[in-house]
N, C-alpha and C positions, 0 to 999 in steps of 0.2 A: 423464519429464515435467518435473521441476524444471529439469534442465539444458537441455532443449530450449526451454522458455519463456525462461529467462535468456539463452541464446545468441541467440535471435531478437531480443529487445528490445535487447541490447547491440550486435548487428550493425547493426540499424536505426539506432540512435543514432550509431554511428561514421560512417555515410555522411553524416550531417548536418554533420560537423565539417570537411569537405574545403574549404569556401569560406566566407568571411565578409564580404560586402559591407556597407558602412556604411549603417545605417538608423536611424530615430528610436528612441532609448532610452526606456524607461518613465519617466514623470515623476510628480511629486507629484499625487495625485488620480486617477491612472489605475487602472482595473480590468483584470485579466487573467482571462479565463475559459477553461478548458481542458476537453476531453472526449476520452476514448480508452479504451485497454485497460490493465488493471492485474492483476498477479499477486501473490498473497500466498504466499510461499515459506517455510514454517516451517523452523526449524533441524532438523537431523537428531537423532534420539534425543531428541525433545522430551518423552517420558514414559517411565517405567519399565515401565508395563503396556501403555499404548496410545500411538499416535502419530497426529498430524494431518497430512494431506497438503496439497498445493498447491491453491489455488483461484484462478480467473480470472474477471473480470467487467468490466463497464463502470464506469469511474471518472470523476469530474468534480471540479473544484476552482475556487475563486475567490480571487484575491489582490488586496488593496487596497494600493497603493503610497503610503506616507507621503512618500517622496521617491525619488530615483533609486536609492537603495541599500536602503532598509528597507521591507519589506512584511509584511502579515499574511495568511496563507493558511488557508482552511478546505477540508479534503478530505472528500468524500463519495463514495458508490458505491452501485450496486445490490448486493443481498446476495451475498456470497461463499459458495459451497457447498464443504464439505470432507468427505471421507471420514475416518472414524476407524478405524484398523487395530490389530489386536493385535500388539504388538511381538514380533518373532522369527518369527512365521508369516506376517504380512502379511494375515491373515484380516480382512475387513471386519466390524466389530462395531457400527458406528454411523455416523451422519452428522449434520451440523449446518450451520446457516447463521449468518453473522455480518455485522454492520455496524460499520465502524471509523472513525467520525467523528474527525478529527484537526485540531487548531488549532496552527499553527506561526508563529513569528516568523522571518522570513528576512532574510538579507543578500545583496543582489544586487551582483555585481562589475561595475558599469556601465563600459562602454568604448565605443570608436568603431566597433566591429564589430557584426555581426548576432548574434554568439555571446556570450551573457551567462550565465555560471555563477553559481550561488548555493548557499548553505548555510542550513539551518534547524534550529531546535530548538523542540519543542512538547510537547503532551500529547495522549494518545489515550484514547478510551473505546471499548471493544469490547463490543458486545452480542451474545451468542449466543442463538439462538432456533431453533425447529423442530427441537430435538434428538430424534433417534430411534435406538433400539437396533436393530441388524440382526444377521443371521447367528445365531451361537450365543446371542446375548443378546436375540434378538427376543422381545418380550412384556414385557421389563423397561422401567423408566422411567429414561431417561438425562437428566441435567441438567448443563449447563455454566454456571458463574457468570460474570457480567460481569467485565471487566478494566479497570483504570485504570493508565496508565503513561506513561513517557517516550517521545518519538518524536524521532528525528534524521533528517536528510535532506541529500542533495547532488543537484544537478541542473543543467540548463541550458535556457534558451530559445534557439531559433534563429529569427530573424525572416525570414519569407518576403516580407513587405512591411511598411509602416509599421503595419499593423493586424492582420496575421495571422502566426502563429508555430507552430512545432512544439516539443515539450518532451519531454525524457527525465529521469526522476527515480528515485532509489534512496532508500528509507527503511529504517531499522531501528526496529522498534517493540517495546517491552517489553510482551508480552502473556502473562499467566499466568492460568490458569483452574482452579478447583477442580471436578473431575468427580465426580458422584455417580451411583450406580446404585441405583434403588429407595430413594432417600433416604439411603443409606449412603455415606460418603466413599470414593471410589475412589482418587484421587491428584490431586496438583497437576500440571497439564501446562504446562510452560514452552514456549510456542509460539515466542515471540521471533523473528518472521519478518523477512526482508528483503522489501520490497514494491517491485516494479518497475512503472513505468508509462510508456507512450508515448502522448502526446496531441497533439491539434491545439488551438490556442488563438487567441483574439481579444483585442485590446487596445483599450480604450475610454477 
């Protein structure tokens, strides 16, 4: 599942890099709004006892451009759903939902083509909710604490017209959560995912 999501998004992004006609670059005061699909892909072996799997959902973001190069982006999404599995056996023992609002300061490498790469650095707050124990742990109370950490990103916009674009973005987010079962500490799960998104956007 993880590899198929990643390969699909990367292949789609590669198609967009074959041609780059000259179009209007973003300018000071412009807003970029994007919406599409995003996948949160936790690192392998993210816990000693349990592991968190990939979640995919609708993502959207807005970027305000201070000038042609510097922008401030806010990332939001519909809730991501994740299964929690017992390490070693793969047995599902829980599930959770999370929201990952992220604010990033970006540098856009403005040029005379439709292809504009960028890099960003920011902070993420991940809120876990609707935690539920399943399988052999059914009936217990599972709880995952919120996480606050660093977020990095690289991506690009590809202009389809002066006002419409497509975007591909890769982020790494520092997400660690303390898991509790019936109020007792279970372990700290270092999710630390790569987040892939493919979106369509509009420039105003």
